[in-house]
Structure formats: structure tokens, C-alpha cells
C-alpha positions as a Markdown table, in Angstrom:
| # | Residue | x | y | z |
|---|---|---|---|---|
| 1 | Met | 105.2 | 110.5 | 108.9 |
| 2 | His | 106.2 | 112.5 | 111.9 |
| 3 | Tyr | 108.2 | 110.8 | 114.7 |
| 4 | Ser | 106.4 | 112.8 | 117.4 |
| 5 | Lys | 103.0 | 111.4 | 116.3 |
| 6 | Val | 103.8 | 107.8 | 115.4 |
| 7 | Glu | 103.4 | 104.7 | 117.6 |
| 8 | Ile | 104.4 | 101.4 | 116.1 |
| 9 | Cys | 104.3 | 98.0 | 117.9 |
| 10 | Gly | 103.4 | 99.9 | 121.1 |
| 11 | Ile | 106.6 | 102.0 | 120.9 |
| 12 | Asn | 106.4 | 105.8 | 121.1 |
| 13 | Thr | 108.9 | 106.6 | 118.3 |
| 14 | Ser | 109.4 | 110.2 | 119.6 |
| 15 | Lys | 111.3 | 108.7 | 122.5 |
| 16 | Leu | 113.6 | 106.4 | 120.6 |
| 17 | Lys | 117.2 | 106.9 | 121.3 |
| 18 | Val | 119.6 | 107.6 | 118.5 |
| 19 | Leu | 123.2 | 106.4 | 118.8 |
| 20 | Lys | 126.1 | 108.3 | 117.5 |
| 21 | Glu | 128.5 | 106.5 | 115.1 |
| 22 | Ala | 131.2 | 106.3 | 117.8 |
| 23 | Glu | 128.7 | 104.7 | 120.2 |
| 24 | Lys | 127.7 | 102.2 | 117.6 |
| 25 | Lys | 131.3 | 101.2 | 116.9 |
| 26 | Glu | 132.0 | 100.8 | 120.6 |
| 27 | Leu | 128.9 | 98.7 | 121.2 |
| 28 | Leu | 129.7 | 96.5 | 118.2 |
| 29 | Lys | 133.2 | 95.9 | 119.6 |
| 30 | Gln | 131.6 | 95.0 | 123.0 |
| 31 | Tyr | 129.1 | 92.6 | 121.3 |
| 32 | Arg | 131.9 | 90.9 | 119.3 |
| 33 | Ser | 133.7 | 90.4 | 122.7 |
| 34 | Gly | 130.7 | 88.5 | 124.0 |
| 35 | Asp | 128.6 | 91.2 | 125.7 |
| 36 | Lys | 125.0 | 90.3 | 124.8 |
| 37 | Ser | 123.6 | 93.4 | 126.4 |
| 38 | Ala | 125.5 | 95.5 | 123.8 |
| 39 | Arg | 123.4 | 93.9 | 121.0 |
| 40 | Glu | 120.2 | 94.9 | 122.8 |
| 41 | Lys | 121.5 | 98.5 | 123.1 |
| 42 | Leu | 122.4 | 98.5 | 119.4 |
| 43 | Ile | 118.9 | 97.3 | 118.4 |
| 44 | Asn | 117.2 | 100.0 | 120.6 |
| 45 | Gly | 119.6 | 102.7 | 119.3 |
| 46 | Asn | 118.8 | 102.0 | 115.7 |
| 47 | Leu | 115.0 | 101.6 | 115.7 |
| 48 | Arg | 114.7 | 105.1 | 114.1 |
| 49 | Leu | 116.8 | 103.8 | 111.2 |
| 50 | Val | 114.3 | 101.0 | 110.7 |
| 51 | Leu | 111.4 | 103.5 | 110.9 |
| 52 | Ser | 113.0 | 105.7 | 108.2 |
| 53 | Val | 113.2 | 102.7 | 105.9 |
| 54 | Val | 109.7 | 101.5 | 106.7 |
| 55 | Gln | 108.2 | 104.8 | 105.6 |
| 56 | Lys | 109.2 | 104.1 | 102.0 |
| 57 | Phe | 107.0 | 101.0 | 101.9 |
| 58 | Leu | 103.9 | 102.3 | 103.6 |
| 59 | Asn | 102.0 | 102.6 | 100.3 |
| 60 | Arg | 102.0 | 98.8 | 99.7 |
| 61 | Gly | 98.9 | 98.2 | 101.8 |
| 62 | Glu | 100.8 | 96.3 | 104.5 |
| 63 | Ser | 100.5 | 97.0 | 108.3 |
| 64 | Ala | 103.1 | 99.5 | 109.5 |
| 65 | Asp | 103.6 | 97.3 | 112.6 |
| 66 | Asp | 104.4 | 94.2 | 110.4 |
| 67 | Leu | 106.8 | 96.1 | 108.2 |
| 68 | Phe | 108.5 | 97.5 | 111.3 |
| 69 | Gln | 109.0 | 94.1 | 112.9 |
| 70 | Val | 110.4 | 92.7 | 109.6 |
| 71 | Gly | 112.7 | 95.7 | 109.4 |
| 72 | Cys | 113.9 | 94.9 | 112.9 |
| 73 | Ile | 114.9 | 91.4 | 111.8 |
| 74 | Gly | 117.0 | 93.0 | 109.0 |
| 75 | Leu | 118.5 | 95.3 | 111.6 |
| 76 | Met | 119.5 | 92.3 | 113.8 |
| 77 | Lys | 121.0 | 90.5 | 110.9 |
| 78 | Ser | 123.0 | 93.6 | 110.2 |
| 79 | Ile | 124.3 | 93.7 | 113.7 |
| 80 | Asp | 125.2 | 90.1 | 113.7 |
| 81 | Asn | 127.0 | 90.2 | 110.3 |
| 82 | Phe | 128.6 | 93.6 | 110.3 |
| 83 | Asp | 132.4 | 93.6 | 109.9 |
| 84 | Ile | 133.8 | 96.1 | 112.3 |
| 85 | Ser | 137.2 | 95.9 | 110.6 |
| 86 | Gln | 135.8 | 97.6 | 107.5 |
| 87 | Asn | 135.9 | 101.4 | 107.3 |
| 88 | Val | 132.1 | 101.6 | 106.6 |
| 89 | Arg | 129.4 | 103.3 | 108.6 |
| 90 | Phe | 127.0 | 100.9 | 110.2 |
| 91 | Ser | 123.9 | 102.6 | 108.7 |
| 92 | Thr | 125.5 | 102.2 | 105.2 |
| 93 | Tyr | 125.5 | 98.5 | 105.7 |
| 94 | Ala | 122.3 | 98.2 | 107.6 |
| 95 | Val | 119.9 | 100.1 | 105.4 |
| 96 | Pro | 120.2 | 97.7 | 102.3 |
| 97 | Met | 119.8 | 94.8 | 104.7 |
| 98 | Ile | 116.6 | 96.2 | 106.2 |
| 99 | Ile | 115.3 | 97.0 | 102.7 |
| 100 | Gly | 116.1 | 93.5 | 101.5 |
| 101 | Glu | 114.3 | 91.9 | 104.5 |
| 102 | Ile | 111.2 | 94.0 | 103.9 |
| 103 | Arg | 111.2 | 93.3 | 100.1 |
| 104 | Arg | 111.4 | 89.6 | 100.8 |
| 105 | Phe | 108.5 | 89.8 | 103.2 |
| 106 | Leu | 106.4 | 91.7 | 100.6 |
| 107 | Arg | 107.4 | 89.2 | 97.9 |
| 108 | Asp | 106.5 | 86.1 | 100.0 |
| 109 | Asn | 103.2 | 87.7 | 101.1 |
| 110 | Asn | 102.1 | 88.7 | 97.6 |
| 111 | Ser | 98.5 | 87.7 | 97.1 |
| 112 | Leu | 99.3 | 86.7 | 93.5 |
| 113 | Arg | 100.8 | 83.2 | 93.0 |
| 114 | Val | 104.2 | 83.5 | 91.2 |
| 115 | Ser | 106.3 | 80.5 | 90.0 |
| 116 | Arg | 109.2 | 79.5 | 92.2 |
| 117 | Ser | 111.7 | 80.2 | 89.4 |
| 118 | Ile | 110.5 | 83.8 | 89.0 |
| 119 | Lys | 110.6 | 84.3 | 92.8 |
| 120 | Asp | 114.2 | 83.0 | 92.8 |
| 121 | Thr | 115.1 | 85.4 | 90.0 |
| 122 | Ala | 113.4 | 88.2 | 91.9 |
| 123 | Tyr | 115.4 | 87.4 | 95.0 |
| 124 | Lys | 118.7 | 87.3 | 93.1 |
| 125 | Ala | 117.8 | 90.6 | 91.4 |
| 126 | Met | 117.0 | 92.3 | 94.7 |
| 127 | Lys | 120.3 | 91.0 | 96.2 |
| 128 | Ala | 122.2 | 92.3 | 93.1 |
| 129 | Gln | 120.3 | 95.6 | 93.4 |
| 130 | Glu | 121.4 | 96.0 | 97.0 |
| 131 | Ala | 125.0 | 95.1 | 96.2 |
| 132 | Leu | 125.2 | 97.5 | 93.3 |
| 133 | Thr | 123.6 | 100.3 | 95.3 |
| 134 | Ala | 126.3 | 99.9 | 97.9 |
| 135 | Lys | 129.0 | 99.7 | 95.3 |
| 136 | Leu | 127.8 | 102.6 | 93.0 |
| 137 | Asn | 126.2 | 104.8 | 95.7 |
| 138 | Arg | 123.0 | 105.1 | 93.6 |
| 139 | Glu | 120.1 | 103.0 | 92.4 |
| 140 | Pro | 121.4 | 100.7 | 89.6 |
| 141 | Thr | 119.6 | 100.5 | 86.2 |
| 142 | Val | 117.8 | 97.4 | 85.0 |
| 143 | Thr | 120.6 | 96.9 | 82.4 |
| 144 | Glu | 123.2 | 96.9 | 85.2 |
| 145 | Ile | 121.3 | 94.4 | 87.2 |
| 146 | Ala | 120.7 | 92.2 | 84.2 |
| 147 | Lys | 124.5 | 92.3 | 83.3 |
| 148 | Glu | 125.4 | 91.4 | 86.9 |
| 149 | Leu | 123.1 | 88.3 | 86.8 |
| 150 | Asn | 123.8 | 87.4 | 83.2 |
| 151 | Leu | 120.1 | 87.7 | 82.4 |
| 152 | Thr | 118.1 | 89.7 | 79.9 |
| 153 | Lys | 116.4 | 92.9 | 80.8 |
| 154 | Ala | 113.0 | 91.4 | 80.2 |
| 155 | Glu | 113.7 | 88.6 | 82.7 |
| 156 | Val | 114.8 | 91.1 | 85.4 |
| 157 | Val | 111.8 | 93.3 | 84.8 |
| 158 | Leu | 109.4 | 90.4 | 84.9 |
| 159 | Ala | 110.9 | 89.1 | 88.1 |
| 160 | Leu | 110.9 | 92.5 | 89.9 |
| 161 | Glu | 107.4 | 93.3 | 88.7 |
| 162 | Ser | 106.2 | 90.0 | 90.3 |
| 163 | Thr | 107.1 | 91.4 | 93.7 |
| 164 | Val | 104.8 | 94.4 | 93.3 |
| 165 | Ser | 101.5 | 94.3 | 95.2 |
| 166 | Pro | 98.3 | 94.2 | 93.0 |
| 167 | Val | 96.2 | 97.3 | 92.7 |
| 168 | Ser | 92.6 | 97.3 | 93.8 |
| 169 | Leu | 89.9 | 97.8 | 91.2 |
| 170 | Tyr | 88.5 | 100.5 | 93.4 |
| 171 | Glu | 91.8 | 102.4 | 93.6 |
| 172 | Pro | 91.0 | 106.1 | 92.6 |
| 173 | Val | 93.0 | 107.2 | 89.6 |
| 174 | Tyr | 91.4 | 110.6 | 88.8 |
| 175 | Ser | 89.0 | 113.0 | 90.6 |
| 176 | Asp | 87.4 | 116.1 | 89.3 |
| 177 | Ser | 84.6 | 118.1 | 91.0 |
| 178 | Gly | 83.7 | 115.2 | 93.2 |
| 179 | Asp | 83.4 | 112.7 | 90.4 |
| 180 | Thr | 86.0 | 110.0 | 91.0 |
| 181 | Leu | 87.3 | 107.7 | 88.3 |
| 182 | Tyr | 88.4 | 104.2 | 89.6 |
| 183 | Val | 90.6 | 101.6 | 88.0 |
| 184 | Leu | 87.5 | 99.5 | 87.4 |
| 185 | Asp | 86.1 | 102.3 | 85.2 |
| 186 | Gln | 89.0 | 101.8 | 82.8 |
| 187 | Leu | 88.4 | 98.1 | 82.3 |
| 188 | Gly | 86.2 | 96.4 | 79.7 |
| 189 | Asp | 85.2 | 92.8 | 78.9 |
| 190 | Lys | 84.8 | 92.2 | 75.2 |
| 191 | Ser | 84.4 | 88.4 | 75.7 |
| 192 | Asp | 80.9 | 88.7 | 77.0 |
| 193 | Glu | 78.6 | 88.6 | 73.9 |
| 194 | Ser | 75.6 | 89.6 | 76.0 |
| 195 | Cys | 77.0 | 93.1 | 76.3 |
| 196 | Trp | 75.5 | 94.0 | 72.9 |
| 197 | Ile | 72.2 | 94.7 | 74.7 |
| 198 | Asp | 73.8 | 97.2 | 76.9 |
| 199 | Glu | 75.5 | 98.7 | 73.9 |
| 200 | Met | 72.2 | 99.2 | 72.1 |
| 201 | Cys | 70.7 | 100.8 | 75.2 |
| 202 | Phe | 73.7 | 103.1 | 75.5 |
| 203 | Lys | 73.5 | 104.2 | 71.9 |
| 204 | Gln | 69.7 | 104.9 | 72.2 |
| 205 | Thr | 70.4 | 107.0 | 75.3 |
| 206 | Leu | 72.9 | 109.1 | 73.5 |
| 207 | Lys | 70.4 | 109.7 | 70.7 |
| 208 | Asp | 68.0 | 111.0 | 73.2 |
| 209 | Leu | 70.4 | 113.6 | 74.6 |
| 210 | Thr | 70.1 | 117.3 | 73.8 |
| 211 | Pro | 72.8 | 118.8 | 71.5 |
| 212 | Arg | 74.4 | 120.6 | 74.5 |
| 213 | Glu | 74.5 | 117.4 | 76.5 |
| 214 | Lys | 76.1 | 115.6 | 73.6 |
| 215 | Thr | 78.7 | 118.3 | 73.3 |
| 216 | Ile | 79.5 | 118.1 | 77.0 |
| 217 | Cys | 79.9 | 114.3 | 76.7 |
| 218 | Tyr | 82.2 | 114.7 | 73.7 |
| 219 | Leu | 84.4 | 117.3 | 75.3 |
| 220 | Arg | 84.5 | 115.7 | 78.8 |
| 221 | Phe | 84.8 | 112.0 | 78.0 |
| 222 | Leu | 86.4 | 111.9 | 74.5 |
| 223 | Lys | 88.6 | 115.0 | 74.6 |
| 224 | Gly | 89.3 | 114.7 | 78.3 |
| 225 | Lys | 88.7 | 118.4 | 79.0 |
| 226 | Thr | 88.0 | 119.7 | 82.5 |
| 227 | Gln | 84.6 | 121.1 | 83.5 |
| 228 | Met | 86.1 | 124.6 | 83.5 |
| 229 | Glu | 87.5 | 124.2 | 80.0 |
| 230 | Val | 84.1 | 123.0 | 78.7 |
| 231 | Ser | 82.3 | 125.9 | 80.4 |
| 232 | Glu | 84.6 | 128.4 | 78.6 |
| 233 | Glu | 84.2 | 126.6 | 75.3 |
| 234 | Ile | 80.4 | 126.4 | 75.2 |
| 235 | Gly | 79.7 | 129.7 | 77.2 |
| 236 | Ile | 78.1 | 128.5 | 80.4 |
| 237 | Ser | 79.2 | 128.3 | 84.0 |
| 238 | Gln | 81.2 | 125.5 | 85.4 |
| 239 | Ala | 78.4 | 124.7 | 87.8 |
| 240 | Gln | 76.0 | 124.3 | 84.9 |
| 241 | Val | 78.4 | 122.0 | 83.1 |
| 242 | Ser | 78.6 | 119.9 | 86.3 |
| 243 | Arg | 74.8 | 119.8 | 86.7 |
| 244 | Leu | 74.3 | 118.8 | 83.0 |
| 245 | Glu | 77.1 | 116.2 | 83.2 |
| 246 | Lys | 75.6 | 114.5 | 86.3 |
| 247 | Gly | 72.2 | 114.5 | 84.5 |
| 248 | Val | 73.7 | 112.8 | 81.5 |
| 249 | Ile | 75.4 | 110.2 | 83.7 |
| 250 | Lys | 72.1 | 109.6 | 85.5 |
| 251 | Lys | 70.3 | 109.1 | 82.2 |
| 252 | Ile | 72.9 | 106.6 | 81.0 |
| 253 | Lys | 72.9 | 104.6 | 84.3 |
| 254 | His | 69.1 | 104.5 | 84.2 |
């Protein structure tokens, strides 16, 4: 994401002001003294900080505008709760707060229903993760989080995994020469007894393939070799392998 090309919530991010640390401290003092306009200046002067955090969550399928607005809530909480007497940079305190707010949003808007107890554990795990990150200056391990909460590693992993957004069945996982493999292609349903008819048709189709077509199927789909590797092994061009492979797939589908 390039700041010069991004517009979120109607804001041209290339024109966002960035405050220096000294300016932040002075504005925080003014705000603590009752100057409400200082709070507004602090918010506007730290929007790029929010944007930098939002970038880490853009692969979750959520709207960038929504994530940005939620991140701004985390920023405002940081401004309201930051202790100016501590010798800590404001961004060091604000980033975990913004991340926590976004993670809570993603957790609460997950399309999968998760029990309240697991959600509560996930919330505690994320809070512990933020606290340990600030304390250790690195991402804590699952073992460290579990020890902090007096839970097992399995309980922590289950809780944190419950906050991860589900993957679409049509999410591409592999692509070679224009033939894309989706998550759906890796799934099977053995509970449906009617699939034995399809299995018989499939086996018959394989019997009708030429020896070369069978070899290509074996090397490509069982051995997992690329079309170029297959072409070198059986002595034909990669284009011929691609054509024969597509022909086999067409026969099987038919």
C-alpha cells in the first residue's frame, strides 16, 4: 500500500500530517490540562500510524474503511489513557491498543458462531499477547501466553484460531499454466454413498486413456510434477503436455 495512492474514508492519506514525538507530548499535556482541541490535533496527527497498522489486516476480507475507523477508535482510547508521566513513546503504547481494537472487531464480526467462553478466552489471550509484546519487545510464543493465563497451549491455540476468518472454498491455492487449483478441489465427501457411480465412471474413463495420457496423469496428479518436468521425462514439449492434460481433464469431466 502506498500512501500517495490510498484514500480511506474520504481522506487523502498522502496529505496526512505526521507529528514529531515532542509535538505529541506537548499536545498530550495540553489535553490533560483540559484543551479539547489538542485531542483533535493528536488524532489527526496520528492517522498514518493507524494506517500502518491497518495494512497488516487487509488480507482478512474486511473493508479497509471499516478497519481504519476501528483503528481510529483504538487511537482515541490510546490518547485518553496514555500516562504522560511514563518514559514511553506514544506510538509504543498506541500500536498495541490499535491492534487490539481491530482484532476485537474481527473476532466479533467472524461469520462462524463461536461459544462465549472461547471468545472470552480469545479476548484474554489477545490482551496477554499485547501486554507481553510490550514487555518483551517481541511477539510472545503460545507457551508464554498460556503460562501468563494459566491455561494449556491447546486452549490458547483453540481460542486464537477461533478469531481467524474462514477461507472461501474458491480461494486459489495453486496455479500452473493457467490451470488453477482451489480449496474446493482438495475436499471430498465420503459420506455420500451415491458417489460410487461417479467412481465407476471415473475408472472407466481412465481405462479409455492412451498410455501417454495415463503417464501424464500419473506424473502430474500423483507425483505432483510440473508440466515442464513431465515434458522432459517423456520427451515431448511442455505445450504438448498442456494440450494432452487439458484433453484428459475434458474427457473426465464429460
